[in-house]
OpenMM code with the backbone's topology and positions (N, CA, C; nanometers):
from openmm import Vec3, app, unit

residues = "UNK UNK UNK UNK UNK UNK UNK UNK UNK UNK UNK UNK UNK UNK UNK UNK UNK UNK UNK UNK UNK UNK UNK UNK UNK UNK UNK UNK UNK UNK UNK UNK UNK UNK UNK UNK UNK UNK UNK UNK UNK UNK UNK UNK UNK UNK UNK UNK UNK UNK UNK UNK UNK UNK UNK UNK UNK UNK UNK UNK UNK UNK UNK UNK UNK UNK UNK UNK UNK UNK UNK UNK UNK UNK UNK UNK UNK UNK UNK UNK UNK UNK UNK UNK UNK UNK UNK UNK UNK UNK UNK UNK UNK UNK UNK UNK UNK UNK UNK UNK UNK UNK UNK UNK UNK UNK UNK UNK UNK UNK UNK UNK UNK UNK UNK UNK UNK UNK UNK UNK UNK UNK UNK UNK UNK UNK UNK UNK UNK UNK UNK UNK UNK UNK UNK UNK".split()
positions = [
    Vec3(0.0843, -0.1178, 0.0000),
    Vec3(0.0000, 0.0000, 0.0000),
    Vec3(0.0881, 0.1232, 0.0000),
    Vec3(0.0485, 0.2236, -0.0694),
    Vec3(0.1253, 0.3459, -0.0759),
    Vec3(0.0504, 0.4553, -0.0019),
    Vec3(0.0974, 0.4851, 0.1204),
    Vec3(0.0334, 0.5881, 0.2003),
    Vec3(0.1133, 0.7173, 0.1988),
    Vec3(0.2275, 0.7171, 0.1332),
    Vec3(0.3175, 0.8307, 0.1422),
    Vec3(0.2732, 0.9500, 0.0604),
    Vec3(0.1826, 0.9288, -0.0329),
    Vec3(0.1422, 1.0387, -0.1176),
    Vec3(0.2216, 1.0434, -0.2463),
    Vec3(0.3315, 0.9687, -0.2546),
    Vec3(0.4074, 0.9620, -0.3781),
    Vec3(0.3319, 0.8804, -0.4808),
    Vec3(0.3447, 0.9170, -0.6047),
    Vec3(0.2775, 0.8482, -0.7146),
    Vec3(0.1256, 0.8494, -0.6983),
    Vec3(0.0762, 0.9436, -0.6223),
    Vec3(-0.0675, 0.9564, -0.6005),
    Vec3(-0.1053, 1.0987, -0.6394),
    Vec3(-0.2215, 1.1141, -0.6953),
    Vec3(-0.2707, 1.2459, -0.7353),
    Vec3(-0.2553, 1.3461, -0.6207),
    Vec3(-0.2124, 1.4676, -0.6505),
    Vec3(-0.1839, 1.5689, -0.5488),
    Vec3(-0.3072, 1.6514, -0.5138),
    Vec3(-0.4159, 1.5902, -0.4779),
    Vec3(-0.5353, 1.6601, -0.4341),
    Vec3(-0.5285, 1.6738, -0.2833),
    Vec3(-0.5804, 1.7821, -0.2327),
    Vec3(-0.5859, 1.8018, -0.0884),
    Vec3(-0.7304, 1.8026, -0.0421),
    Vec3(-0.7504, 1.7574, 0.0808),
    Vec3(-0.8829, 1.7489, 0.1404),
    Vec3(-0.8843, 1.8309, 0.2678),
    Vec3(-0.9947, 1.8958, 0.2938),
    Vec3(-1.0098, 1.9674, 0.4205),
    Vec3(-1.0520, 1.8679, 0.5273),
    Vec3(-1.0385, 1.9085, 0.6517),
    Vec3(-1.0782, 1.8213, 0.7612),
    Vec3(-1.2286, 1.7929, 0.7551),
    Vec3(-1.3081, 1.8927, 0.7132),
    Vec3(-1.4525, 1.8704, 0.7070),
    Vec3(-1.4891, 1.7727, 0.5950),
    Vec3(-1.4161, 1.7765, 0.4826),
    Vec3(-1.4423, 1.6791, 0.3755),
    Vec3(-1.4162, 1.5370, 0.4248),
    Vec3(-1.3078, 1.5200, 0.4988),
    Vec3(-1.2726, 1.3855, 0.5454),
    Vec3(-1.3641, 1.3390, 0.6582),
    Vec3(-1.4084, 1.4306, 0.7427),
    Vec3(-1.5015, 1.3876, 0.8484),
    Vec3(-1.6324, 1.3402, 0.7873),
    Vec3(-1.6773, 1.4083, 0.6817),
    Vec3(-1.8002, 1.3644, 0.6125),
    Vec3(-1.7779, 1.2300, 0.5436),
    Vec3(-1.6664, 1.2176, 0.4740),
    Vec3(-1.6400, 1.0935, 0.4003),
    Vec3(-1.6327, 0.9726, 0.4922),
    Vec3(-1.5650, 0.9878, 0.6053),
    Vec3(-1.5411, 0.8730, 0.6926),
    Vec3(-1.6353, 0.8648, 0.8120),
    Vec3(-1.7210, 0.9635, 0.8285),
    Vec3(-1.8164, 0.9588, 0.9386),
    Vec3(-1.7516, 0.9684, 1.0749),
    Vec3(-1.6468, 1.0483, 1.0860),
    Vec3(-1.5787, 1.0691, 1.2141),
    Vec3(-1.5806, 1.2176, 1.2470),
    Vec3(-1.5469, 1.2488, 1.3694),
    Vec3(-1.5455, 1.3887, 1.4118),
    Vec3(-1.4102, 1.4526, 1.3815),
    Vec3(-1.4091, 1.5849, 1.3809),
    Vec3(-1.2825, 1.6554, 1.3639),
    Vec3(-1.1901, 1.6238, 1.4816),
    Vec3(-1.2495, 1.6034, 1.5958),
    Vec3(-1.1711, 1.5690, 1.7155),
    Vec3(-1.0951, 1.4372, 1.6941),
    Vec3(-1.1599, 1.3414, 1.6279),
    Vec3(-1.0957, 1.2132, 1.6005),
    Vec3(-0.9722, 1.2327, 1.5129),
    Vec3(-0.9869, 1.3097, 1.4066),
    Vec3(-0.8727, 1.3319, 1.3171),
    Vec3(-0.7620, 1.4099, 1.3875),
    Vec3(-0.7984, 1.5065, 1.4691),
    Vec3(-0.6968, 1.5803, 1.5447),
    Vec3(-0.6259, 1.4887, 1.6450),
    Vec3(-0.7018, 1.3963, 1.7042),
    Vec3(-0.6414, 1.3000, 1.7972),
    Vec3(-0.5375, 1.2150, 1.7254),
    Vec3(-0.5716, 1.1631, 1.6065),
    Vec3(-0.4759, 1.0829, 1.5304),
    Vec3(-0.3538, 1.1661, 1.4912),
    Vec3(-0.3759, 1.2931, 1.4669),
    Vec3(-0.2630, 1.3819, 1.4379),
    Vec3(-0.1761, 1.3984, 1.5629),
    Vec3(-0.2395, 1.4224, 1.6775),
    Vec3(-0.1650, 1.4371, 1.8033),
    Vec3(-0.0839, 1.3122, 1.8355),
    Vec3(-0.1358, 1.1963, 1.7975),
    Vec3(-0.0679, 1.0696, 1.8242),
    Vec3(0.0405, 1.0380, 1.7202),
    Vec3(0.0552, 1.1245, 1.6208),
    Vec3(0.1604, 1.1064, 1.5216),
    Vec3(0.1235, 1.0161, 1.4048),
    Vec3(-0.0027, 0.9776, 1.3959),
    Vec3(-0.0460, 0.8910, 1.2865),
    Vec3(-0.0706, 0.9694, 1.1581),
    Vec3(-0.1116, 1.0943, 1.1725),
    Vec3(-0.1386, 1.1809, 1.0577),
    Vec3(-0.0527, 1.3057, 1.0683),
    Vec3(-0.0129, 1.3568, 0.9532),
    Vec3(0.0667, 1.4791, 0.9502),
    Vec3(0.0200, 1.5674, 0.8349),
    Vec3(-0.0995, 1.6257, 0.8517),
    Vec3(-0.1503, 1.7102, 0.7435),
    Vec3(-0.0648, 1.8357, 0.7264),
    Vec3(-0.0690, 1.8868, 0.6055),
    Vec3(-0.0010, 2.0126, 0.5760),
    Vec3(-0.0781, 2.1238, 0.6458),
    Vec3(-0.0075, 2.2237, 0.6945),
    Vec3(-0.0727, 2.3369, 0.7613),
    Vec3(-0.0552, 2.4617, 0.6769),
    Vec3(-0.1662, 2.5314, 0.6574),
    Vec3(-0.1638, 2.6643, 0.5967),
    Vec3(-0.2380, 2.7547, 0.6926),
    Vec3(-0.1616, 2.8215, 0.7763),
    Vec3(-0.2226, 2.8985, 0.8849),
    Vec3(-0.2848, 2.8015, 0.9832),
    Vec3(-0.4131, 2.8203, 1.0103),
    Vec3(-0.4841, 2.7306, 1.1018),
    Vec3(-0.5553, 2.6177, 1.0276),
    Vec3(-0.5432, 2.6176, 0.8955),
    Vec3(-0.6128, 2.5191, 0.8133),
    Vec3(-0.5264, 2.3957, 0.7941),
    Vec3(-0.5879, 2.2805, 0.8121),
    Vec3(-0.5209, 2.1537, 0.7863),
    Vec3(-0.5588, 2.1079, 0.6460),
    Vec3(-0.4592, 2.0684, 0.5681),
    Vec3(-0.4833, 2.0139, 0.4348),
    Vec3(-0.4276, 1.8727, 0.4306),
    Vec3(-0.5150, 1.7787, 0.4018),
    Vec3(-0.4780, 1.6380, 0.4004),
    Vec3(-0.4548, 1.5935, 0.2567),
    Vec3(-0.3433, 1.5264, 0.2339),
    Vec3(-0.3105, 1.4746, 0.1007),
    Vec3(-0.3875, 1.3448, 0.0755),
    Vec3(-0.3796, 1.2968, -0.0461),
    Vec3(-0.4399, 1.1670, -0.0782),
    Vec3(-0.3772, 1.0570, 0.0082),
    Vec3(-0.2477, 1.0678, 0.0316),
    Vec3(-0.1807, 0.9705, 0.1183),
    Vec3(-0.2355, 0.9720, 0.2599),
    Vec3(-0.2601, 1.0921, 0.3133),
    Vec3(-0.3199, 1.1038, 0.4465),
    Vec3(-0.4611, 1.0456, 0.4471),
    Vec3(-0.5353, 1.0693, 0.3405),
    Vec3(-0.6711, 1.0142, 0.3288),
    Vec3(-0.6675, 0.8617, 0.3339),
    Vec3(-0.5723, 0.8027, 0.2628),
    Vec3(-0.5584, 0.6567, 0.2650),
    Vec3(-0.5182, 0.6075, 0.4040),
    Vec3(-0.4347, 0.6838, 0.4718),
    Vec3(-0.3968, 0.6484, 0.6092),
    Vec3(-0.5187, 0.6483, 0.7009),
    Vec3(-0.6036, 0.7489, 0.6864),
    Vec3(-0.7252, 0.7559, 0.7693),
    Vec3(-0.8095, 0.6314, 0.7460),
    Vec3(-0.8256, 0.5928, 0.6209),
    Vec3(-0.9038, 0.4725, 0.5899),
    Vec3(-0.8428, 0.3502, 0.6583),
    Vec3(-0.7104, 0.3372, 0.6536),
    Vec3(-0.6435, 0.2220, 0.7156),
    Vec3(-0.6536, 0.2266, 0.8680),
    Vec3(-0.6401, 0.3447, 0.9264),
    Vec3(-0.6523, 0.3596, 1.0720),
    Vec3(-0.7919, 0.3190, 1.1165),
    Vec3(-0.8936, 0.3683, 1.0478),
    Vec3(-1.0315, 0.3372, 1.0862),
    Vec3(-1.0626, 0.1894, 1.0671),
    Vec3(-1.0120, 0.1292, 0.9613),
    Vec3(-1.0298, -0.0156, 0.9417),
    Vec3(-0.9648, -0.0912, 1.0571),
    Vec3(-0.8458, -0.0495, 1.0939),
    Vec3(-0.7742, -0.1151, 1.2038),
    Vec3(-0.8506, -0.1019, 1.3347),
    Vec3(-0.9090, 0.0147, 1.3580),
    Vec3(-0.9897, 0.0341, 1.4794),
    Vec3(-1.1124, -0.0574, 1.4790),
    Vec3(-1.1763, -0.0689, 1.3607),
    Vec3(-1.2970, -0.1529, 1.3521),
    Vec3(-1.2671, -0.2998, 1.3837),
    Vec3(-1.1474, -0.3452, 1.3513),
    Vec3(-1.1161, -0.4849, 1.3822),
    Vec3(-1.0549, -0.4999, 1.5210),
    Vec3(-1.0536, -0.3902, 1.5966),
    Vec3(-1.0179, -0.3989, 1.7372),
    Vec3(-0.8721, -0.3757, 1.7722),
    Vec3(-0.7940, -0.3196, 1.6807),
    Vec3(-0.6547, -0.2937, 1.7146),
    Vec3(-0.6443, -0.1715, 1.8044),
    Vec3(-0.5490, -0.1755, 1.8961),
    Vec3(-0.5212, -0.0610, 1.9814),
    Vec3(-0.4417, 0.0413, 1.9017),
    Vec3(-0.4301, 0.1601, 1.9550),
    Vec3(-0.3526, 0.2647, 1.8892),
    Vec3(-0.2071, 0.2210, 1.8712),
    Vec3(-0.1522, 0.1586, 1.9720),
    Vec3(-0.0146, 0.1094, 1.9649),
    Vec3(0.0005, 0.0048, 1.8541),
    Vec3(-0.0958, -0.0857, 1.8455),
    Vec3(-0.0920, -0.1875, 1.7404),
    Vec3(-0.1056, -0.1246, 1.6022),
    Vec3(-0.1905, -0.0236, 1.5912),
    Vec3(-0.2068, 0.0450, 1.4628),
    Vec3(-0.0747, 0.1081, 1.4207),
    Vec3(-0.0056, 0.1708, 1.5140),
    Vec3(0.1246, 0.2302, 1.4828),
    Vec3(0.2212, 0.1234, 1.4330),
    Vec3(0.2226, 0.0086, 1.4984),
    Vec3(0.3113, -0.1009, 1.4576),
    Vec3(0.2797, -0.1489, 1.3165),
    Vec3(0.1509, -0.1668, 1.2889),
    Vec3(0.1098, -0.2142, 1.1568),
    Vec3(0.1451, -0.1113, 1.0501),
    Vec3(0.1165, 0.0149, 1.0763),
    Vec3(0.1486, 0.1184, 0.9785),
    Vec3(0.2986, 0.1269, 0.9535),
    Vec3(0.3783, 0.1050, 1.0574),
    Vec3(0.5236, 0.1032, 1.0388),
    Vec3(0.5660, -0.0092, 0.9456),
    Vec3(0.4958, -0.1220, 0.9519),
    Vec3(0.5273, -0.2316, 0.8597),
    Vec3(0.5034, -0.1884, 0.7151),
    Vec3(0.3989, -0.1080, 0.6933),
    Vec3(0.3667, -0.0611, 0.5588),
    Vec3(0.4649, 0.0444, 0.5102),
    Vec3(0.5165, 0.1254, 0.6022),
    Vec3(0.5950, 0.2424, 0.5642),
    Vec3(0.7453, 0.2184, 0.5578),
    Vec3(0.7944, 0.1311, 0.6416),
    Vec3(0.9393, 0.1183, 0.6518),
    Vec3(0.9838, -0.0198, 0.6083),
    Vec3(1.0729, -0.0218, 0.5154),
    Vec3(1.1331, -0.1465, 0.4716),
    Vec3(1.2779, -0.1445, 0.5190),
    Vec3(1.3093, -0.2250, 0.6200),
    Vec3(1.4447, -0.2236, 0.6746),
    Vec3(1.5487, -0.2595, 0.5688),
    Vec3(1.6682, -0.2093, 0.5882),
    Vec3(1.7767, -0.2335, 0.4932),
    Vec3(1.8615, -0.3535, 0.5332),
    Vec3(1.8696, -0.3815, 0.6611),
    Vec3(1.9578, -0.4879, 0.7094),
    Vec3(1.8841, -0.6207, 0.7172),
    Vec3(1.9575, -0.7275, 0.6955),
    Vec3(1.9007, -0.8628, 0.6941),
    Vec3(1.8298, -0.8962, 0.8246),
    Vec3(1.8918, -0.8670, 0.9373),
    Vec3(1.8312, -0.9006, 1.0666),
    Vec3(1.6992, -0.8249, 1.0852),
    Vec3(1.6965, -0.6984, 1.0458),
    Vec3(1.5739, -0.6197, 1.0583),
    Vec3(1.4662, -0.6724, 0.9649),
    Vec3(1.5057, -0.7119, 0.8444),
    Vec3(1.4093, -0.7689, 0.7498),
    Vec3(1.3485, -0.8968, 0.8055),
    Vec3(1.4307, -0.9798, 0.8676),
    Vec3(1.3798, -1.1040, 0.9261),
    Vec3(1.2833, -1.0752, 1.0405),
    Vec3(1.3151, -0.9747, 1.1222),
    Vec3(1.2238, -0.9367, 1.2311),
    Vec3(1.0921, -0.8847, 1.1736),
    Vec3(1.1012, -0.8074, 1.0668),
    Vec3(0.9804, -0.7562, 1.0028),
    Vec3(0.8971, -0.8709, 0.9480),
    Vec3(0.9612, -0.9682, 0.8857),
    Vec3(0.8888, -1.0843, 0.8331),
    Vec3(0.8207, -1.1621, 0.9462),
    Vec3(0.8861, -1.1750, 1.0589),
    Vec3(0.8256, -1.2420, 1.1747),
    Vec3(0.7050, -1.1623, 1.2258),
    Vec3(0.7180, -1.0301, 1.2273),
    Vec3(0.6065, -0.9460, 1.2712),
    Vec3(0.4880, -0.9619, 1.1761),
    Vec3(0.5145, -0.9658, 1.0474),
    Vec3(0.4076, -0.9857, 0.9489),
    Vec3(0.3404, -1.1199, 0.9708),
    Vec3(0.4194, -1.2228, 0.9924),
    Vec3(0.3649, -1.3565, 1.0179),
    Vec3(0.2769, -1.3561, 1.1431),
    Vec3(0.3223, -1.2886, 1.2464),
    Vec3(0.2461, -1.2805, 1.3709),
    Vec3(0.1144, -1.2059, 1.3507),
    Vec3(0.1181, -1.0933, 1.2783),
    Vec3(-0.0035, -1.0171, 1.2519),
    Vec3(-0.1031, -1.0992, 1.1723),
    Vec3(-0.0534, -1.1720, 1.0747),
    Vec3(-0.1438, -1.2560, 0.9949),
    Vec3(-0.2140, -1.3587, 1.0825),
    Vec3(-0.1392, -1.4225, 1.1705),
    Vec3(-0.2002, -1.5249, 1.2568),
    Vec3(-0.3013, -1.4616, 1.3527),
    Vec3(-0.2680, -1.3464, 1.4064),
    Vec3(-0.3630, -1.2778, 1.4951),
    Vec3(-0.4920, -1.2441, 1.4206),
    Vec3(-0.4795, -1.1963, 1.2975),
    Vec3(-0.5980, -1.1612, 1.2189),
    Vec3(-0.6770, -1.2856, 1.1791),
    Vec3(-0.6077, -1.3942, 1.1484),
    Vec3(-0.6790, -1.5196, 1.1182),
    Vec3(-0.7588, -1.5654, 1.2393),
    Vec3(-0.7009, -1.5525, 1.3587),
    Vec3(-0.7714, -1.5912, 1.4809),
    Vec3(-0.8931, -1.5021, 1.5023),
    Vec3(-0.8787, -1.3731, 1.4798),
    Vec3(-0.9930, -1.2824, 1.4923),
    Vec3(-1.1030, -1.3225, 1.3945),
    Vec3(-1.0638, -1.3587, 1.2729),
    Vec3(-1.1627, -1.4013, 1.1723),
    Vec3(-1.2359, -1.5261, 1.2204),
    Vec3(-1.1624, -1.6225, 1.2765),
    Vec3(-1.2269, -1.7442, 1.3286),
    Vec3(-1.3219, -1.7086, 1.4430),
    Vec3(-1.2773, -1.6184, 1.5312),
    Vec3(-1.3615, -1.5776, 1.6436),
    Vec3(-1.4884, -1.5085, 1.5945),
    Vec3(-1.4755, -1.4244, 1.4937),
    Vec3(-1.5931, -1.3567, 1.4377),
    Vec3(-1.6872, -1.4583, 1.3748),
    Vec3(-1.6334, -1.5540, 1.3008),
    Vec3(-1.7173, -1.6577, 1.2401),
    Vec3(-1.7913, -1.7373, 1.3471),
    Vec3(-1.7227, -1.7701, 1.4555),
    Vec3(-1.7872, -1.8428, 1.5658),
    Vec3(-1.8982, -1.7591, 1.6289),
    Vec3(-1.8706, -1.6310, 1.6493),
    Vec3(-1.9706, -1.5417, 1.7086),
    Vec3(-2.0914, -1.5271, 1.6165),
    Vec3(-2.0684, -1.5170, 1.4862),
    Vec3(-2.1789, -1.5073, 1.3903),
    Vec3(-2.2649, -1.6330, 1.3965),
    Vec3(-2.2031, -1.7489, 1.4085),
    Vec3(-2.2782, -1.8737, 1.4214),
    Vec3(-2.3629, -1.8748, 1.5471),
    Vec3(-2.3059, -1.8267, 1.6576),
    Vec3(-2.3808, -1.8208, 1.7836),
    Vec3(-2.4981, -1.7231, 1.7724),
    Vec3(-2.4774, -1.6115, 1.7055),
    Vec3(-2.5861, -1.5153, 1.6859),
    Vec3(-2.6958, -1.5733, 1.5970),
    Vec3(-2.6574, -1.6471, 1.4934),
    Vec3(-2.7566, -1.7130, 1.4073),
    Vec3(-2.8421, -1.8092, 1.4887),
    Vec3(-2.7775, -1.8868, 1.5757),
    Vec3(-2.8488, -1.9831, 1.6584),
    Vec3(-2.9431, -1.9114, 1.7560),
    Vec3(-2.8952, -1.8039, 1.8167),
    Vec3(-2.9795, -1.7275, 1.9096),
    Vec3(-3.1001, -1.6687, 1.8372),
    Vec3(-3.0785, -1.6200, 1.7150),
    Vec3(-3.1902, -1.5650, 1.6373),
    Vec3(-3.2912, -1.6740, 1.6045),
    Vec3(-3.2433, -1.7911, 1.5655),
    Vec3(-3.3341, -1.9029, 1.5368),
    Vec3(-3.4142, -1.9407, 1.6599),
    Vec3(-3.3501, -1.9426, 1.7759),
    Vec3(-3.4198, -1.9735, 1.9009),
    Vec3(-3.5284, -1.8699, 1.9302),
    Vec3(-3.4963, -1.7427, 1.9081),
    Vec3(-3.5957, -1.6371, 1.9306),
    Vec3(-3.7131, -1.6529, 1.8344),
    Vec3(-3.6836, -1.6772, 1.7070),
    Vec3(-3.7905, -1.6946, 1.6089),
    Vec3(-3.8776, -1.8153, 1.6436),
    Vec3(-3.8149, -1.9227, 1.6893),
    Vec3(-3.8894, -2.0415, 1.7299),
    Vec3(-3.9794, -2.0128, 1.8486),
    Vec3(-3.9270, -1.9395, 1.9439),
    Vec3(-4.0067, -1.9059, 2.0624),
    Vec3(-4.1230, -1.8137, 2.0252),
    Vec3(-4.0967, -1.7160, 1.9375),
    Vec3(-4.2047, -1.6287, 1.8912),
    Vec3(-4.3153, -1.7093, 1.8215),
    Vec3(-4.2754, -1.8070, 1.7426),
    Vec3(-4.3739, -1.8920, 1.6741),
    Vec3(-4.4543, -1.9725, 1.7767),
    Vec3(-4.3875, -2.0220, 1.8818),
    Vec3(-4.4556, -2.0996, 1.9859),
    Vec3(-4.5628, -2.0171, 2.0568),
    Vec3(-4.5335, -1.8908, 2.0800),
    Vec3(-4.6305, -1.8089, 2.1523),
    Vec3(-4.7266, -1.7367, 2.0574),
    Vec3(-4.7137, -1.7649, 1.9299),
    Vec3(-4.8083, -1.7143, 1.8341),
    Vec3(-4.7874, -1.5721, 1.7861),
    Vec3(-4.6648, -1.5241, 1.7968),
    Vec3(-4.6347, -1.3894, 1.7510),
    Vec3(-4.5638, -1.4007, 1.6163),
    Vec3(-4.6164, -1.3331, 1.5153),
    Vec3(-4.5508, -1.3332, 1.3837),
    Vec3(-4.4402, -1.2308, 1.3782),
    Vec3(-4.3468, -1.2527, 1.2868),
    Vec3(-4.2354, -1.1561, 1.2760),
    Vec3(-4.2481, -1.0688, 1.1554),
] * unit.nanometer
topology = app.Topology()
chain = topology.addChain("A")
for resn in residues:
    res = topology.addResidue(resn, chain)
    for name in ("N", "CA", "C"):
        topology.addAtom(name, app.Element.getBySymbol(name[0]), res)
């Protein structure tokens, strides 16, 4: 993924455009900026977000939706942004990628299990409603 803004159209977005697009508050975007995840260009008091920053926001919000902590999001984004030069660092990065994949696979299995349990609970409710004569 290319979040750097290089090789990407040089359009800028205002904070209000991005809050509308992603359904988040300006406070949320400022928080991510304070945490060092975003670095919009400043023109006076106005923040201008590049296409790369917009893509970062999308990735941050996706990461939040799957339950990653802010610290974990920083780690994952670092994997996307930095390609180590030394062999030992590359091997550590590969191990980190392997670990993240396994964690995400486990989350997927847990979500699938939870969806199955919810399906069963819904069927039980529908069955009980039918028993007491209430239509849905």
